[in-house]
mmCIF file of the C-alpha atoms, coordinates in Angstrom:
data_MODEL
# 
_entry.id   MODEL 
# 
loop_
_atom_site.group_PDB 
_atom_site.id 
_atom_site.type_symbol 
_atom_site.label_atom_id 
_atom_site.label_alt_id 
_atom_site.label_comp_id 
_atom_site.label_asym_id 
_atom_site.label_entity_id 
_atom_site.label_seq_id 
_atom_site.pdbx_PDB_ins_code 
_atom_site.Cartn_x 
_atom_site.Cartn_y 
_atom_site.Cartn_z 
_atom_site.occupancy 
_atom_site.B_iso_or_equiv 
_atom_site.pdbx_formal_charge 
_atom_site.auth_seq_id 
_atom_site.auth_comp_id 
_atom_site.auth_asym_id 
_atom_site.auth_atom_id 
_atom_site.pdbx_PDB_model_num 
ATOM 1  C CA . MET A 1 1  ? -34.862 -17.931 -59.278 1.00 0.00 ? 1  MET A CA 1 
ATOM 2  C CA . PRO A 1 2  ? -33.094 -20.982 -60.807 1.00 0.00 ? 2  PRO A CA 1 
ATOM 3  C CA . LEU A 1 3  ? -29.698 -22.067 -59.523 1.00 0.00 ? 3  LEU A CA 1 
ATOM 4  C CA . ARG A 1 4  ? -26.947 -21.379 -62.059 1.00 0.00 ? 4  ARG A CA 1 
ATOM 5  C CA . LEU A 1 5  ? -23.893 -23.628 -61.825 1.00 0.00 ? 5  LEU A CA 1 
ATOM 6  C CA . THR A 1 6  ? -20.620 -22.273 -63.107 1.00 0.00 ? 6  THR A CA 1 
ATOM 7  C CA . GLY A 1 7  ? -17.246 -23.894 -63.562 1.00 0.00 ? 7  GLY A CA 1 
ATOM 8  C CA . PRO A 1 8  ? -13.855 -22.725 -62.365 1.00 0.00 ? 8  PRO A CA 1 
ATOM 9  C CA . GLU A 1 9  ? -12.744 -19.312 -63.477 1.00 0.00 ? 9  GLU A CA 1 
ATOM 10 C CA . PRO A 1 10 ? -10.017 -19.130 -66.120 1.00 0.00 ? 10 PRO A CA 1 
ATOM 11 C CA . PRO A 1 11 ? -6.609  -17.915 -64.936 1.00 0.00 ? 11 PRO A CA 1 
ATOM 12 C CA . GLY A 1 12 ? -6.398  -14.148 -64.991 1.00 0.00 ? 12 GLY A CA 1 
ATOM 13 C CA . ASP A 1 13 ? -2.776  -13.235 -65.588 1.00 0.00 ? 13 ASP A CA 1 
ATOM 14 C CA . VAL A 1 14 ? -0.592  -16.266 -66.290 1.00 0.00 ? 14 VAL A CA 1 
ATOM 15 C CA . ALA A 1 15 ? 2.651   -14.251 -66.432 1.00 0.00 ? 15 ALA A CA 1 
ATOM 16 C CA . ARG A 1 16 ? 1.985   -12.776 -62.994 1.00 0.00 ? 16 ARG A CA 1 
ATOM 17 C CA . ASN A 1 17 ? 1.159   -16.200 -61.570 1.00 0.00 ? 17 ASN A CA 1 
ATOM 18 C CA . LEU A 1 18 ? 4.428   -17.630 -62.886 1.00 0.00 ? 18 LEU A CA 1 
ATOM 19 C CA . ARG A 1 19 ? 6.361   -14.630 -61.592 1.00 0.00 ? 19 ARG A CA 1 
ATOM 20 C CA . ASP A 1 20 ? 4.889   -15.117 -58.097 1.00 0.00 ? 20 ASP A CA 1 
ATOM 21 C CA . LEU A 1 21 ? 5.507   -18.886 -58.061 1.00 0.00 ? 21 LEU A CA 1 
ATOM 22 C CA . PRO A 1 22 ? 8.980   -18.788 -56.395 1.00 0.00 ? 22 PRO A CA 1 
ATOM 23 C CA . ARG A 1 23 ? 7.583   -16.701 -53.543 1.00 0.00 ? 23 ARG A CA 1 
ATOM 24 C CA . TYR A 1 24 ? 5.100   -19.450 -52.647 1.00 0.00 ? 24 TYR A CA 1 
ATOM 25 C CA . THR A 1 25 ? 7.472   -22.369 -53.213 1.00 0.00 ? 25 THR A CA 1 
ATOM 26 C CA . THR A 1 26 ? 8.858   -23.463 -49.848 1.00 0.00 ? 26 THR A CA 1 
ATOM 27 C CA . ALA A 1 27 ? 10.273  -26.671 -48.429 1.00 0.00 ? 27 ALA A CA 1 
ATOM 28 C CA . SER A 1 28 ? 6.886   -27.349 -46.847 1.00 0.00 ? 28 SER A CA 1 
ATOM 29 C CA . THR A 1 29 ? 4.944   -27.028 -50.109 1.00 0.00 ? 29 THR A CA 1 
ATOM 30 C CA . LEU A 1 30 ? 7.502   -29.078 -52.031 1.00 0.00 ? 30 LEU A CA 1 
ATOM 31 C CA . GLY A 1 31 ? 7.408   -31.790 -49.359 1.00 0.00 ? 31 GLY A CA 1 
ATOM 32 C CA . ALA A 1 32 ? 3.616   -31.864 -49.370 1.00 0.00 ? 32 ALA A CA 1 
ATOM 33 C CA . GLY A 1 33 ? 3.602   -32.104 -53.162 1.00 0.00 ? 33 GLY A CA 1 
ATOM 34 C CA . PHE A 1 34 ? 6.101   -34.962 -53.092 1.00 0.00 ? 34 PHE A CA 1 
ATOM 35 C CA . VAL A 1 35 ? 4.087   -36.917 -50.519 1.00 0.00 ? 35 VAL A CA 1 
ATOM 36 C CA . ALA A 1 36 ? 0.869   -36.340 -52.482 1.00 0.00 ? 36 ALA A CA 1 
ATOM 37 C CA . ALA A 1 37 ? 2.496   -37.528 -55.713 1.00 0.00 ? 37 ALA A CA 1 
ATOM 38 C CA . LEU A 1 38 ? 3.999   -40.579 -53.993 1.00 0.00 ? 38 LEU A CA 1 
ATOM 39 C CA . LEU A 1 39 ? 0.713   -41.642 -52.415 1.00 0.00 ? 39 LEU A CA 1 
ATOM 40 C CA . GLY A 1 40 ? -1.230  -40.895 -55.583 1.00 0.00 ? 40 GLY A CA 1 
ATOM 41 C CA . SER A 1 41 ? 1.022   -43.084 -57.701 1.00 0.00 ? 41 SER A CA 1 
ATOM 42 C CA . THR A 1 42 ? 1.544   -46.002 -55.294 1.00 0.00 ? 42 THR A CA 1 
ATOM 43 C CA . GLY A 1 43 ? -1.928  -46.157 -53.739 1.00 0.00 ? 43 GLY A CA 1 
ATOM 44 C CA . PRO A 1 44 ? -3.696  -47.872 -56.651 1.00 0.00 ? 44 PRO A CA 1 
ATOM 45 C CA . ALA A 1 45 ? -0.876  -50.404 -57.026 1.00 0.00 ? 45 ALA A CA 1 
ATOM 46 C CA . LEU A 1 46 ? -1.142  -51.297 -53.339 1.00 0.00 ? 46 LEU A CA 1 
ATOM 47 C CA . LEU A 1 47 ? -4.899  -51.781 -53.679 1.00 0.00 ? 47 LEU A CA 1 
ATOM 48 C CA . VAL A 1 48 ? -4.428  -54.151 -56.622 1.00 0.00 ? 48 VAL A CA 1 
ATOM 49 C CA . TYR A 1 49 ? -1.750  -56.079 -54.689 1.00 0.00 ? 49 TYR A CA 1 
ATOM 50 C CA . GLN A 1 50 ? -4.013  -56.359 -51.631 1.00 0.00 ? 50 GLN A CA 1 
ATOM 51 C CA . ALA A 1 51 ? -6.954  -57.550 -53.761 1.00 0.00 ? 51 ALA A CA 1 
ATOM 52 C CA . ALA A 1 52 ? -4.781  -60.162 -55.477 1.00 0.00 ? 52 ALA A CA 1 
ATOM 53 C CA . SER A 1 53 ? -3.460  -61.382 -52.133 1.00 0.00 ? 53 SER A CA 1 
ATOM 54 C CA . GLY A 1 54 ? -6.995  -61.624 -50.772 1.00 0.00 ? 54 GLY A CA 1 
ATOM 55 C CA . ALA A 1 55 ? -8.085  -63.636 -53.821 1.00 0.00 ? 55 ALA A CA 1 
ATOM 56 C CA . GLY A 1 56 ? -5.302  -66.132 -53.259 1.00 0.00 ? 56 GLY A CA 1 
ATOM 57 C CA . ILE A 1 57 ? -3.207  -65.249 -56.298 1.00 0.00 ? 57 ILE A CA 1 
ATOM 58 C CA . ARG A 1 58 ? 0.451   -66.038 -55.638 1.00 0.00 ? 58 ARG A CA 1 
ATOM 59 C CA . ARG A 1 59 ? 3.675   -65.085 -57.360 1.00 0.00 ? 59 ARG A CA 1 
ATOM 60 C CA . ARG A 1 60 ? 5.790   -67.905 -58.741 1.00 0.00 ? 60 ARG A CA 1 
# 
């Protein structure tokens, strides 16, 4: 029997998901989302800065 790979399932009921959103939105989830967004946006810039510093490139 061959292995059949499938992708993610499409959202079932978008209106119900949006209606339930405030119930799952807490300070903890908002804080985790903020930290994830902050690290996701600043991480690559820090890697480029570290690589430039290691290569001896200096600001004037």
